[in-house]
C-alpha positions in Angstrom: -0.1 0.0 0.1 1.3 3.5 -1.1 2.1 5.7 1.7 0.3 8.8 1.8 2.2 12.0 1.1 3.1 14.6 3.9 1.9 17.4 2.4 -1.0 18.6 0.0 0.9 18.8 -3.5 1.2 22.4 -4.6 -0.6 21.7 -8.0 -3.4 20.0 -6.4 -4.1 23.1 -3.5 -1.5 25.7 -2.9 -3.2 26.9 0.1 -3.9 23.7 1.7 -0.2 23.0 0.9 0.8 26.2 2.8 -1.2 25.4 5.6 0.0 21.8 6.1 3.5 22.9 5.8 3.1 25.4 8.6 1.6 22.6 10.6 3.9 19.8 10.1 7.1 22.1 9.8 6.2 23.2 13.2 6.1 26.9 12.6 2.9 28.2 14.1 -0.4 27.3 15.6 -3.6 29.2 15.7 -4.1 31.4 18.8 -7.1 31.4 20.9 -8.6 34.5 19.5 -9.6 34.3 15.7 -6.6 35.7 13.6 -4.2 35.4 16.2 -1.1 33.0 15.9 1.1 31.1 18.3 4.6 31.1 16.7 6.4 27.9 17.6 10.2 28.0 18.4 11.4 27.0 14.7 9.3 29.6 13.2 10.2 32.3 15.6 14.0 31.0 15.1 13.4 32.4 11.2 11.8 35.6 12.6 14.9 36.0 14.6 17.2 35.6 12.2 15.3 38.3 10.0 15.4 40.4 12.9 19.4 40.4 13.1 19.8 40.7 9.3 17.3 43.8 9.1 18.4 45.3 12.2 22.2 45.5 11.0 21.0 47.4 8.0 18.8 49.6 9.6 21.4 50.7 12.0 23.8 51.0 9.1 21.3 53.5 7.7 21.3 55.4 10.7 18.5 54.9 12.5 18.3 54.0 16.5 15.8 51.7 18.2 13.3 53.0 20.4 10.1 51.8 22.0 6.5 53.6 22.4 3.4 52.6 23.9 0.9 49.9 22.6 -1.9 52.0 23.8 -2.7 55.1 21.7 -5.2 57.9 22.8 -8.0 57.6 20.3 -8.2 61.4 19.7 -4.5 60.9 18.3 -5.6 58.9 15.5 -8.5 61.1 14.4 -6.3 64.6 14.0 -5.0 63.2 10.5 -8.2 62.2 8.8 -7.1 60.2 5.7 -5.1 58.2 8.2 -7.8 57.3 10.6 -10.3 56.7 7.7 -7.8 54.1 6.2 -7.5 52.1 9.6 -11.0 52.5 11.0 -12.2 49.1 9.9 -9.3 47.2 11.7 -8.8 49.1 14.9 -9.2 47.3 18.3 -10.4 49.9 20.8 -10.2 49.7 24.6 -13.1 51.1 26.2 -12.7 49.7 30.0 -9.7 49.5 32.2 -9.5 48.4 35.7 -13.0 47.6 35.9 -14.1 51.4 34.8 -15.2 52.8 31.9 -12.0 54.8 30.4 -12.7 58.6 30.1 -11.1 58.3 26.6 -11.0 55.0 24.6 -7.5 54.0 23.7 -6.6 52.1 20.4 -4.4 49.1 20.4 -1.5 50.2 18.2 -2.1 49.5 14.5 1.0 51.5 13.5 2.4 54.4 15.4 2.5 57.6 13.2 0.2 59.5 15.5 2.2 58.5 18.8 5.7 58.8 17.5 4.8 62.4 16.0 3.2 63.7 19.5 6.9 63.0 20.7 8.9 64.2 17.7 7.1 67.2 18.2 8.7 67.7 21.7 12.3 66.2 20.6 12.5 68.6 17.5 13.2 71.9 18.7 15.8 73.3 16.0 17.6 72.2 12.7 20.4 70.8 14.8 17.9 67.8 15.7 17.4 67.0 12.5 17.3 64.5 10.9 15.7 62.4 13.6 15.9 58.6 12.5 14.0 55.9 14.9 13.0 52.3 14.3 10.9 50.2 16.7 10.5 46.4 16.8 7.2 45.7 18.2 3.5 43.9 17.6 0.8 45.8 16.1 -3.1 44.9 16.0 -5.4 45.1 13.1 -8.8 43.2 13.1 -8.3 41.2 10.3 -11.5 39.8 8.4 -9.9 36.9 6.3 -6.8 35.7 8.5 -4.1 33.3 7.1 -1.3 32.5 9.3 2.0 34.9 8.9 0.2 36.5 5.9 -2.6 38.1 7.3 -3.1 38.0 11.3 -4.9 40.1 13.7 -1.8 40.5 15.8 1.5 40.3 14.2 5.5 41.4 14.6 7.1 44.0 12.9 9.5 46.8 12.5 8.5 50.2 12.0 10.9 53.2 11.1 10.1 56.9 11.3 11.9 59.8 10.4 12.0 63.5 10.4 13.9 65.6 8.0 14.6 69.2 7.1 13.5 68.9 3.5 11.4 67.1 1.3 14.4 66.4 -1.0 16.1 64.8 2.1 13.1 62.5 3.3 12.3 61.5 -0.3 16.0 60.2 -0.7 16.0 58.4 3.1 12.6 56.9 1.9 14.2 55.5 -1.3 17.2 54.3 0.3 15.3 52.5 3.0 13.7 50.3 0.1 16.9 50.0 -1.7 20.1 49.5 0.9 17.8 48.0 3.8 15.0 45.9 2.5 15.8 45.1 -1.4 19.4 44.2 0.0 17.8 41.9 2.8 15.2 40.4 0.6 17.8 39.6 -2.6 20.9 38.8 -0.7 19.4 37.0 2.7 15.9 35.6 1.5 16.9 34.9 -1.8 13.8 36.6 -3.4 13.8 38.4 -6.8 11.8 41.2 -5.7 10.1 44.0 -8.0 10.6 47.5 -6.8 7.9 49.9 -7.5 5.6 52.9 -6.4 2.2 52.3 -5.4 -0.6 54.2 -7.5 -2.4 56.6 -5.3 -5.2 54.4 -4.5 -3.0 51.9 -2.9 -0.7 54.2 -0.9 -0.5 54.3 3.0 -3.3 56.2 4.7 -1.5 59.6 4.9 1.3 59.3 2.8 1.9 61.1 -0.3 4.2 58.4 -2.0 4.7 54.8 -1.1 7.4 52.6 -2.3 7.1 48.7 -2.1 8.9 45.6 -2.9 6.8 42.6 -4.5 7.5 39.4 -4.5 5.8 36.3 -6.7 4.9 33.5 -4.7 5.1 30.0 -6.1 1.3 30.0 -7.3 2.1 33.2 -9.5 0.4 35.6 -6.7 1.9 38.4 -5.5 3.0 39.5 -1.8 3.8 42.8 -0.7 7.1 42.3 1.5 7.8 45.8 2.6 6.8 49.3 2.1 8.8 52.6 2.4 6.4 55.8 2.6 7.1 59.3 2.2 4.5 61.2 4.6 5.5 64.6 3.5 4.3 67.2 5.9 0.7 65.8 6.7 1.8 64.4 10.3 4.1 67.2 10.9 1.3 69.8 10.5 -1.4 68.2 12.9 1.0 67.5 15.6 2.9 70.5 15.0 6.1 69.1 14.5 8.3 72.0 13.4 11.9 73.4 14.0 13.9 76.5 14.1 15.8 77.0 11.0 19.2 78.0 10.6 18.0 81.4 9.4 15.7 81.9 12.1 12.3 80.9 10.8 10.0 77.9 11.7 9.4 75.1 9.4 7.4 71.7 9.6 9.6 68.6 9.4 9.1 66.2 6.5 8.7 62.3 7.4 8.9 58.8 6.3 7.9 55.7 7.8 8.9 52.1 6.7 8.2 48.4 8.0 8.4 45.0 7.3 6.7 42.0 9.2 6.3 38.4 10.1 4.5 38.2 6.6 8.1 37.8 5.2 7.8 34.1 7.1 5.0 33.5 4.8 6.6 34.8 1.6 9.7 32.6 2.5 7.6 29.6 2.6 5.5 30.3 -0.5 8.4 31.5 -2.7 10.9 28.6 -1.9 8.8 25.8 -0.7 8.3 22.5 -2.6 6.0 19.3 -2.3 8.5 18.2 0.6 8.5 21.3 2.5 10.3 24.4 3.1 13.8 25.1 1.3 15.4 27.8 3.7 18.1 30.2 2.1 21.4 29.3 3.9 22.4 32.9 4.6 18.9 33.1 6.6 19.0 29.5 8.0 19.1 29.2 11.8 20.4 25.8 10.8 22.8 25.2 8.1 23.5 22.0 8.4 22.0 19.0 10.5 24.5 16.2 11.4 22.2 13.0 12.3 23.6 10.1 14.1 21.7 7.1 11.7 22.3 4.3 14.5 22.2 4.0 18.4 26.0 3.5 18.2 28.5 5.1 20.8 31.4 5.8 18.7 28.8 7.2 15.9 27.3 9.6 18.6 30.7 10.7 19.7 31.8 11.4 16.1 28.8 13.4 15.0 29.1 15.6 18.1 32.9 16.3 17.5 31.9 17.1 13.9 29.3 19.4 15.0 31.7 21.5 17.3 34.1 21.5 14.3 31.7 23.1 11.7 30.3 25.4 14.4 34.1 26.8 15.3 34.2 27.3 11.7 31.4 29.7 11.6 28.5 27.2 10.7 25.1 27.2 12.2 25.1 23.4 12.7 22.5 21.0 14.9 23.4 17.7 16.2 20.5 15.1 15.8 21.6 12.2 18.2 18.1 11.2 19.0 18.8 7.7 18.0 15.4 6.6 20.0 13.6 8.2 17.1 13.2 6.3 13.9 15.7 7.7 11.3 13.2 8.2 8.2 11.1 10.3 10.7 14.0 12.5 11.4 14.9 12.6 7.9 11.4 13.8 6.8 11.4 16.4 9.6 14.4 18.0 8.8 13.1 18.1 4.8 10.0 19.8 6.0 11.9 22.1 8.0 14.0 23.1 5.1 17.6 22.7 6.7 19.8 23.5 3.5 22.0 20.6 4.3 21.9 17.1 6.4 24.8 14.7 6.8 23.9 11.2 7.8 26.6 9.3 9.8 26.3 5.6 10.5 29.2 2.9 11.5 29.9 2.1 7.9 30.4 5.7 6.7 33.1 6.2 9.7 34.5 3.2 8.9 35.0 4.8 5.1 35.9 8.2 6.5 32.7 9.8 4.6 29.1 10.8 5.8 26.2 10.9 3.3 25.2 14.4 2.4 21.4 15.4 1.5 21.2 18.6 -0.3 17.6 20.0 0.3 17.9 22.9 -2.0 20.0 21.3 -5.0 18.6 17.8 -4.4 20.4 14.8 -4.5 22.5 12.9 -1.9 26.3 12.0 -2.2 29.2 10.5 0.0 31.4 13.5 1.3 34.8 13.1 2.8 34.5 14.2 6.6 38.2 15.6 6.3 36.8 18.2 3.7 33.8 19.3 5.9 34.9 22.7 7.4 35.6 23.8 3.9 33.4 22.0 1.6 30.0 22.9 3.7 30.4 26.8 3.3 30.9 26.5 -0.5 27.8 24.5 -0.9 26.0 26.7 1.4 26.8 29.6 -1.2 26.1 27.5 -4.2 22.4 26.8 -2.9 22.1 30.7 -1.8 22.5 31.5 -5.6 20.4 28.6 -6.7 17.4 29.8 -4.9 17.6 33.5 -5.9 18.1 32.4 -9.8 15.2 30.1 -9.6 13.1 32.8 -8.0 14.2 35.3 -10.9 13.5 32.7 -13.4 9.9 31.8 -12.1 9.0 35.5 -11.9 10.3 36.1 -15.4 8.4 33.0 -16.8 5.2 34.2 -15.4 5.3 37.7 -16.3 3.7 39.0 -19.4 2.8 42.1 -21.3 -0.8 42.7 -22.2 -2.9 45.3 -23.9 -6.3 45.0 -22.4 -8.1 44.4 -19.0 -9.3 41.1 -20.1 -5.8 40.0 -20.9 -4.7 41.2 -17.7 -7.4 39.2 -15.5 -6.3 36.3 -17.8 -2.4 36.5 -16.9 -3.2 37.1 -13.4 -4.7 33.6 -13.1 -1.3 32.5 -13.3 1.2 35.3 -12.8 1.7 39.1 -13.2 0.7 41.1 -16.0 2.0 44.5 -17.4 0.8 47.3 -19.3 1.2 51.0 -19.8 -0.1 53.2 -16.9 -1.3 55.6 -19.6 -3.5 53.2 -21.0 -4.7 51.5 -17.8 -5.0 54.5 -15.5 -7.1 54.9 -12.4 -10.3 53.9 -14.2 -9.0 50.5 -15.6 -7.4 50.0 -12.0 -10.7 50.2 -10.4 -12.3 48.1 -12.8 -9.5 45.3 -12.5 -10.3 45.7 -8.7 -13.8 44.6 -9.2 -12.4 41.4 -11.1 -9.9 40.6 -7.9 -6.8 42.1 -9.9 -4.6 45.0 -8.5 -2.1 47.2 -9.7 1.0 45.9 -7.0 3.0 48.8 -8.3 4.5 51.3 -11.1 7.5 50.7 -12.6 9.7 52.5 -15.2 10.6 51.0 -18.5 13.9 50.4 -17.5 12.9 48.7 -14.4 13.9 51.4 -11.9 11.3 53.1 -9.8 9.3 56.1 -11.1 9.7 59.5 -10.0 6.4 60.6 -9.8 2.7 58.7 -10.9 2.6 60.1 -14.2 6.0 59.8 -15.3 6.4 59.2 -19.1 6.9 55.4 -19.9 5.4 54.1 -16.6 4.3 50.5 -16.4 1.7 49.1 -14.3 2.4 45.8 -12.7 -0.8 43.6 -12.2 -1.7 40.6 -10.2 -3.9 38.7 -7.8 -2.3 38.9 -4.3 -2.1 37.7 -0.8 
């Protein structure tokens, strides 16, 4: 009798495959309140690695970490009309505390532009206080109507950057730098996701922003996922919170601002970009465990050697896990490590030790072959870099193969059934965008003909990229 597959095949039911994988790779569970999630240790280790990589890039961009309260007076949100209108359907509002009705309801943080501006207005007094560059690692709550683990949850984890600048040009350039040097660099060079950098249309902008920059990724089923955004806020929040400063000529001016963020949604994107019917495939530069060394049999010599090899690899800078659980069947352990997407698995039994080798299974490139243990500390880093490059190449090839140029709305809808469509923005326009939206297709971003980010919404030659999205 044939053994049932561990996961639902992607081709059969992609959403079911995704949920199967989250459960069986022990990434997360559903929380007790609808739309919340419990992130399990392996899933959280992926987010921790993402945090570490992004935090280093954010600090190189000059921002410092801070923390602001998660409870925000409701009156703060109502000061900026477009902002409160954009978030009103998603707000969680606290009306009682300590057994009494509150004098003023408080909102559980959906984003922090308002409360951070309240303090920016105190901290910025003169041009000498600028630029002010702040980042926060926190949780947020947005009451989600159609939750999906990691992708859309009522509570999720993120970082949000907030900055204040003396000029529009400085704020504009900083928002673009964050998109390029922090987010794109991280997504491409760590997550191995080939991204599309673009500009959101006015209807898709962040509520209260004058421009939103985005990085979009194509998932395994051809749908799009917005991975990160970087916003130019102009002076909208500065004016309502009186965030102004004394200029070097003695006048007073409102600051120009940015905000930008990335979330645990990237864990979901990682799964859907690189995963296959056997589980995750984690890019080596991200992987919390780059190689697992498995003791195949309950043999003292084997277990001792496996532990010794683990120490050698760790000393060489490789993130390694020693699996010496010889009381668990080998087949079950092998399947578990495949599900978790660990790039390399080295299997060692008594006969392998006699030959001075181990059997190396490559999760990303595929296949198994003997590897001389004497070469382990030099060969493993080489293989990890090969696999990192392979994942990025596959992501780029997948996106290119499923992106096509179209001329009509009907062609765009047809193309979006399996991938992305491109059409000149001048031909589509806001009316065409609205018509597509009624058919479940959105303009993910606007790009220039040469692939760069347009400098304005109506720049000549601008292309609209359309897709169905998560």
